[in-house]
SEKE-585945 format. One line per 8 residues: number of its first residue (from 1); their letters; for each residue x, y, z of C-alpha. Coordinates in steps of 0.1 Angstrom, whole numbers, plus 2048, in hexadecimal, padded with zeros to 3 digits. Each point is the difference from the previous one (the first is absolute). Layout:
N
NUM) A) X/Y/Z ~ ...
***
This chain:
488
1) MKIRHVDI) B5A/A23/2F7 ~ 7F4/81A/7E8 ~ 7FE/823/80E ~ 7EE/81C/7EE ~ 808/824/808 ~ 7E4/81A/7FD ~ 7F9/823/80C ~ 7DD/7F8/80D
9) AVIGAGTA) 7ED/7E0/809 ~ 7DB/801/807 ~ 7F2/7E1/812 ~ 7DB/7FB/7F7 ~ 7EC/808/7E1 ~ 7DF/80B/810 ~ 7F2/823/800 ~ 81D/80F/815
17) GLSAYREA) 81B/7ED/7EE ~ 7F5/80A/7DE ~ 7FD/824/80B ~ 823/7FF/80E ~ 80E/7EF/7E2 ~ 7F1/81A/7E8 ~ 80D/81D/814 ~ 823/7F1/804
25) RNYTDNLV) 803/7FC/7DB ~ 801/826/7FD ~ 822/7FE/811 ~ 811/7E0/7F3 ~ 7F9/7E4/7E7 ~ 816/7E8/815 ~ 7E5/7F2/816 ~ 7EC/7E1/807
33) LIEGGAYG) 7DC/7F8/80A ~ 800/7E0/815 ~ 7DF/7EC/804 ~ 7FD/7DE/810 ~ 7DB/7F9/7F9 ~ 7E7/807/7E4 ~ 7FF/822/7F0 ~ 7E1/814/807
41) TTCARVGC) 7FA/816/81E ~ 7EE/7F7/820 ~ 7E4/818/7F6 ~ 7FA/7F1/7DE ~ 805/7DC/809 ~ 7F0/7FA/822 ~ 7F6/822/80F ~ 7EE/81E/7F5
49) MPSKLLIA) 7F4/7F6/7DE ~ 7F2/7DD/805 ~ 7EF/80B/820 ~ 7F0/81E/7EF ~ 7F4/7E8/7E4 ~ 7EF/7EB/81B ~ 7F1/81F/810 ~ 7F2/80B/7DE
57) AADHAHHA) 7EE/7DF/7FC ~ 7F3/803/824 ~ 7F4/823/7F9 ~ 7EB/7F5/7E2 ~ 7F1/7E4/815 ~ 7F8/818/81C ~ 7F1/81B/7E9 ~ 7E8/7E5/7F1
65) SQNGVFGV) 7F6/7F5/823 ~ 7F8/824/80A ~ 7ED/80B/7E0 ~ 7DE/7FC/811 ~ 806/821/811 ~ 7FE/812/7DF ~ 7E2/7EC/7F3 ~ 815/7EB/7E9
73) DYPTLFIN) 801/7DA/807 ~ 812/7E4/7EF ~ 7EE/7DF/7FF ~ 81E/7ED/80E ~ 824/805/80A ~ 818/7E5/7F6 ~ 825/802/809 ~ 816/7EA/7EB
81) GQAVLKRI) 81F/7FC/816 ~ 815/7EF/7E5 ~ 7F9/81D/7E9 ~ 808/81A/81A ~ 822/7F0/807 ~ 807/7F9/7DC ~ 7FC/826/7F8 ~ 816/809/81D
89) RYERDRFV) 81D/7EA/7F4 ~ 7FC/80C/7DC ~ 801/824/809 ~ 81B/7FA/81B ~ 816/7EF/7E6 ~ 7FC/81E/7E9 ~ 80B/818/81B ~ 81E/7E9/808
97) GSVVEAID) 807/7FD/7DB ~ 804/826/7FC ~ 81A/800/81B ~ 813/7E3/7F0 ~ 7FF/811/7DE ~ 810/81E/80F ~ 81B/7EC/810 ~ 806/7ED/7E0
105) EFPIQHKI) 80A/821/7F0 ~ 81D/804/819 ~ 822/7F7/7F2 ~ 806/7DB/807 ~ 822/807/810 ~ 7ED/814/81A ~ 7EA/7E3/80C ~ 80A/7E3/817
113) KAQAKFIS) 7E8/7E5/80B ~ 80F/7F4/821 ~ 7FC/801/826 ~ 817/81A/80F ~ 810/801/822 ~ 81A/817/80F ~ 825/7F5/805 ~ 80B/822/80A
121) TRELELTG) 7F5/824/7FC ~ 807/800/7DB ~ 7FF/7DB/7F7 ~ 7E3/7EA/7F8 ~ 7FF/7DB/7FA ~ 7E7/7F5/7E5 ~ 7F0/7DD/7FE ~ 7EE/7F8/7DF
129) ADGSVSQV) 7E3/7EA/7FD ~ 817/7E5/7F2 ~ 816/802/81F ~ 81B/814/7EF ~ 812/819/817 ~ 811/820/7F6 ~ 809/821/811 ~ 7F9/825/7FA
137) RAERIVIA) 815/81C/80E ~ 7EC/821/7FF ~ 80B/823/80A ~ 7DB/806/80A ~ 7E5/7E7/809 ~ 7DA/806/802 ~ 7EB/7E8/815 ~ 7DD/7FE/7F2
145) TGSISVIP) 7F5/7DC/807 ~ 7DD/808/80A ~ 7EB/7ED/819 ~ 7F2/7DD/807 ~ 7E0/7F4/811 ~ 800/7F9/825 ~ 7F2/7DF/80B ~ 7F9/7FF/826
153) DFLQGVGG) 80B/7E1/812 ~ 7DC/7F4/80A ~ 7F8/7FD/7DB ~ 81F/7EC/7F5 ~ 7EE/7DF/806 ~ 7E3/807/7E8 ~ 813/7F3/7E2 ~ 7EE/802/7DE
161) RLLTSDDL) 7E2/811/810 ~ 816/820/806 ~ 7FE/81C/7E7 ~ 813/821/7FD ~ 7FA/81D/7E8 ~ 81C/7F1/7EB ~ 7EC/7E1/7F7 ~ 7DA/808/807
169) FELDNLPK) 7FC/80A/7DB ~ 80D/7DE/7F4 ~ 7E1/7ED/80D ~ 7EA/7F0/7E5 ~ 7E1/80D/810 ~ 7F4/817/81D ~ 7FF/7ED/820 ~ 7E0/7FD/814
177) SVAIFGAG) 810/80D/81F ~ 820/811/80C ~ 80D/80A/822 ~ 817/81E/7FC ~ 81A/807/81B ~ 80B/825/7FF ~ 7E9/81E/7FE ~ 819/816/7EE
185) VIGLELGQ) 7FC/80E/7DD ~ 804/7DD/7EE ~ 7E8/7EF/819 ~ 7E5/81A/7FD ~ 801/804/7DB ~ 800/7DB/7F8 ~ 7E8/7F8/81C ~ 7E5/818/7F5
193) ALSRLGVK) 805/7F7/7DB ~ 7FD/7DB/806 ~ 7E1/805/816 ~ 7EF/814/7E4 ~ 808/7E3/7E8 ~ 7ED/7E8/816 ~ 81C/7F2/816 ~ 7FA/7FC/825
201) VAVFGKNG) 81B/816/80F ~ 80C/806/824 ~ 81D/819/805 ~ 814/7FF/820 ~ 815/81C/80E ~ 813/801/820 ~ 807/824/80B ~ 7DC/80C/803
209) ELTFIKDP) 804/81B/7E5 ~ 804/805/7DB ~ 826/805/801 ~ 801/817/7E2 ~ 7E7/819/80F ~ 80A/812/81F ~ 7E1/815/806 ~ 7EA/7EC/817
217) AISEYADA) 7E0/80F/7F3 ~ 808/7F4/7DC ~ 80B/7DE/80C ~ 7E1/7FA/815 ~ 7E9/80B/7E3 ~ 812/7E9/7E7 ~ 7FF/7E3/818 ~ 7DA/803/804
225) EFNREFCL) 7FB/804/7DB ~ 814/7E2/7F6 ~ 7EF/7EA/81A ~ 7DF/807/7EC ~ 80E/7EB/7E4 ~ 818/7E6/80F ~ 80F/7F6/821 ~ 81C/816/80A
233) DLNAFINI) 80F/7FC/822 ~ 81C/819/806 ~ 809/7F1/822 ~ 7FC/7DB/7F9 ~ 808/7E5/81A ~ 80A/7E1/7EB ~ 802/7E0/815 ~ 80B/7E8/7E5
241) VRTEKDSV) 802/7FC/7DB ~ 801/7DC/7F3 ~ 7F9/7EC/7E1 ~ 7E4/7E6/7FF ~ 7FA/7EC/7DF ~ 7FC/81B/7E5 ~ 7FB/81D/817 ~ 811/817/818
249) IVEYRHRE) 7F0/803/823 ~ 804/821/812 ~ 7F6/802/824 ~ 7FC/824/80B ~ 7ED/816/818 ~ 7E3/810/7ED ~ 7F6/823/80C ~ 7DC/7F5/804
257) KGMVEEAF) 800/7DA/802 ~ 81E/7F9/816 ~ 818/7E4/7F7 ~ 7F6/7F1/7DE ~ 80F/7E8/7E7 ~ 7FC/807/7DA ~ 80C/7EC/7E3 ~ 810/811/7E2
265) DYVLAATG) 80D/7F4/7DE ~ 81F/815/804 ~ 812/818/817 ~ 811/81E/7F1 ~ 81E/80F/811 ~ 7FD/826/7FC ~ 816/807/81D ~ 816/818/7ED
273) RRPNIDTL) 821/7FE/7ED ~ 824/804/80C ~ 820/80C/7F0 ~ 80F/7E5/7E9 ~ 823/7FF/810 ~ 804/7DC/80C ~ 819/7F6/7E5 ~ 814/820/7FC
281) ALENADIE) 819/7F9/81C ~ 7FF/824/80A ~ 817/7F8/81E ~ 81C/800/7E6 ~ 7F8/822/7F3 ~ 810/814/81D ~ 7E1/816/804 ~ 7EB/806/820
289) LDHRGIPF) 7E1/7EB/803 ~ 7E2/804/816 ~ 7F2/7E5/817 ~ 7EE/7F2/7E2 ~ 81F/7FE/7EA ~ 7F5/81E/7EB ~ 81B/818/7F6 ~ 7FE/823/811
297) HDRYTGQC) 7FD/819/7E4 ~ 7F7/824/7F8 ~ 7DD/7FF/7F1 ~ 807/821/7ED ~ 820/7F3/7EF ~ 7FD/7DA/802 ~ 824/7FD/80D ~ 808/7E7/81B
305) GSSSIYIA) 815/814/818 ~ 81E/80D/7EE ~ 805/7E1/7EB ~ 800/7F9/7DB ~ 7DF/7EC/805 ~ 7DD/80E/7FA ~ 7DD/7F2/806 ~ 7DE/806/7F0
313) GDVSNDIP) 7DD/7F3/7FF ~ 7EE/7E7/817 ~ 821/7F1/80D ~ 806/821/812 ~ 7E1/7FA/815 ~ 7F8/825/7FD ~ 7DF/805/7EC ~ 7F8/7E1/7ED
321) LLHEAADE) 7EC/810/7E3 ~ 809/7FF/7DB ~ 802/826/7FB ~ 817/802/81E ~ 816/7E3/7F3 ~ 804/812/7DF ~ 80A/820/811 ~ 818/7EE/817
329) GRIAGGNA) 810/7EE/7E2 ~ 804/820/7ED ~ 811/811/81E ~ 817/7E2/808 ~ 80A/7FB/7DC ~ 807/824/7FB ~ 816/803/81F ~ 812/7E0/7F7
337) GRSLRNPE) 808/80E/7DE ~ 809/824/80A ~ 817/7F3/81C ~ 815/7ED/7E6 ~ 80D/822/7F5 ~ 7FF/812/821 ~ 7FC/7EB/820 ~ 7F3/81F/812
345) DIRAGLRR) 7E4/806/7E7 ~ 7E4/7EF/813 ~ 7DF/812/7FC ~ 7E0/7FF/813 ~ 7E4/7F6/7E8 ~ 7DC/80B/800 ~ 7EA/7ED/817 ~ 7DD/807/7F8
353) TPLSIVFT) 7E2/806/817 ~ 7F7/7DE/810 ~ 7E1/7F1/7EE ~ 7F1/7DD/805 ~ 7E0/7F2/7F3 ~ 7EC/7E0/808 ~ 7EA/7F6/7E3 ~ 7E3/7F2/815
361) DPQIASVG) 7DD/80D/7FC ~ 7FE/81A/810 ~ 824/808/7F9 ~ 819/809/81C ~ 81B/81A/7FC ~ 81A/812/814 ~ 812/820/7F4 ~ 81C/814/80F
369) QNLEEIRK) 804/7FC/826 ~ 7E7/7E8/811 ~ 7F0/808/821 ~ 819/7ED/815 ~ 81E/812/7F0 ~ 7EF/822/804 ~ 7F9/7FA/825 ~ 825/7F5/805
377) NCGNCYAI) 80F/81D/7EC ~ 7E8/81C/808 ~ 7F1/7FA/822 ~ 7E0/814/802 ~ 808/818/7E3 ~ 7E8/7F0/7E7 ~ 7DB/7FF/7F9 ~ 7EA/7E7/7EF
385) GEVSFENQ) 7E5/806/7E6 ~ 7E8/7E5/7F4 ~ 7E4/7F6/7EA ~ 7E9/7E1/7FF ~ 7F8/7F3/7DD ~ 7DE/7F3/80D ~ 7EE/820/7F6 ~ 818/80C/7E5
393) GRARVMNK) 7EC/807/7E0 ~ 814/7EE/7E5 ~ 806/7E2/817 ~ 7DB/7FC/807 ~ 7F8/803/7DA ~ 818/7E2/7FA ~ 7F4/7ED/81F ~ 824/802/80C
401) NRGLLRVY) 7F7/816/81F ~ 817/7EF/819 ~ 820/80C/80F ~ 812/81C/813 ~ 81B/818/7F6 ~ 816/812/81A ~ 819/81B/7F7 ~ 81C/80E/817
409) GEKGTGLL) 80E/823/800 ~ 81A/814/814 ~ 7F5/81B/817 ~ 811/821/7F9 ~ 80D/7F9/7DE ~ 7DF/7F2/7F2 ~ 814/7E6/7EC ~ 7EE/7DF/7F7
417) LGAEMFGP) 815/7E4/810 ~ 7EE/7E0/7F5 ~ 7E0/7EE/7FD ~ 7F1/7DD/806 ~ 7E0/7F4/7F0 ~ 7E9/7E3/7F9 ~ 7E7/807/7E5 ~ 7F5/7FD/7DB
425) AVEHIAHQ) 81C/804/7E6 ~ 817/812/819 ~ 81D/7F6/7EB ~ 7F9/820/7ED ~ 7FB/817/81E ~ 820/7F1/80F ~ 814/80A/7E1 ~ 7F2/824/801
433) LAWVIQMR) 808/803/825 ~ 824/7F2/7FA ~ 806/81B/7E5 ~ 7F6/81D/816 ~ 813/7F3/81E ~ 81F/7FC/7EC ~ 7FC/824/7F3 ~ 7FD/80B/825
441) MTVSQILE) 7DF/811/7FB ~ 7EB/80D/81D ~ 7DD/7F4/805 ~ 7F3/823/7F7 ~ 813/7FF/7DF ~ 7F3/7DD/7F7 ~ 7DC/80C/806 ~ 806/81B/7E5
449) LPFYHPVL) 804/7E5/7E6 ~ 7E3/7F6/7EA ~ 7E7/7E5/80B ~ 7E6/7F4/7E7 ~ 7DC/7F4/809 ~ 7F5/7E5/805 ~ 820/7ED/807 ~ 80F/7EC/81D
457) EEGMRTAL) 81B/81B/804 ~ 7E6/817/80F ~ 802/7E9/81E ~ 825/808/802 ~ 7F7/825/7FF ~ 7E8/7FC/81C ~ 81B/7F0/815 ~ 819/81B/7F8
465) RDLNHKLH) 7E6/81B/809 ~ 7FB/7EF/822 ~ 826/7FE/805 ~ 805/825/7F5 ~ 7E6/80C/818 ~ 811/7ED/81D ~ 823/80C/7F6 ~ 7F6/824/801
473) KTARMPDA) 7F2/7FD/823 ~ 824/801/80B ~ 810/823/7FA ~ 825/7F3/804 ~ 812/7E0/800 ~ 80D/7F4/821 ~ 826/805/805 ~ 804/7DA/803
481) CLDCGPGA) 7F3/7FC/7DC ~ 817/818/7ED ~ 815/7E4/7F2 ~ 7E6/7E6/7F8 ~ 7F6/807/7DC ~ 7F6/7E6/7E6 ~ 825/7F4/7FB ~ 807/7FB/825
***
């Protein structure tokens, strides 16, 4: 059997894998990038970009339906579902194409199309699409195989009526109705967008909360707001899901009507994604795995224990976001390359202030430490400032005056620790807060920065003023809080 010897093998050509490959090339030209599927990142192909294209179409439909508030009316609103999906696929393919073009420029000897699995810590068996088998022996290996959709057992029998975010955009036309299981980021974004495009939507959660928001005040506000547009049950009891002719019947307990049966054209599994590790045979890699089979690793170096194996991106099950995957790939690829010259030269990479955004309307965002983390790390050494967008000037001008922003600061130091928010265009406010948190600015210092009028950011200033007032009520930080700064 043919055995190829390389310095570094990167498994997976998604965002993390490409970042790792590019960084590793700074240290060696004897490396390979192994990909078993189609080129093109999860974000471009089935994630961020196609979902935002659907949301953009939904926003236009929603704006048209709300224009009467401003004294501007359209005679009719017509939604061409086929045209909506056609544009999504066209633009999606352009995004994917740009990734493929970049990979095409890589040296051909660096690229291998095959499924990889571990034989040992440094050996991989590769199986090509034609069934051919070869081996690669690598001094360093970076695992960057991404994630795959999770399909719960009770949906397995739905057959062709089951959709995931991977295949929703391949439909010829928008369905008339969809039951969405999973009230996470994917479920809420797609659910609201489909609803605004005229699809009957019901979104079912199971934990009684929006899992990506830890502040109960924000979660409760968002729950009530979404239910004004479509059915969202964060604590759904599902009795049965079955197919019947050309429909899927969902029997569930409605919060007002009791047990009901509803027919839907499709069900969409938005119950999350899990690390794509099933075919890697990690048991042969001689590294420690957790109870889910995911390698234990240092999130600041990417290294799995003290081994020659590194991990990056969604497969690490750390923070499944594109910008985090790019950072993790860069860190893992750099350490894999440097350690070829000096095995002790493993460096901690920069992990940026946590930042997550949900592109619903209003948007949802979390920055820095969330309220749950702060309560765990800081006990009672924090204060909360807040503002409602309901009477915020610019928000009322735009008829977007819905939402709540809460900011968290540390008593004694006055540092801004984090924020959670539900409001208009908070993607921009979230970025600004992430920057000042990473710069370790106090709330007082932030309030010295310029704020224009009239802008939504004035709402952020109101919340920060509220927080600053509460922080200065405490003259000194409790002794128990001396070690619980933003990086705790």
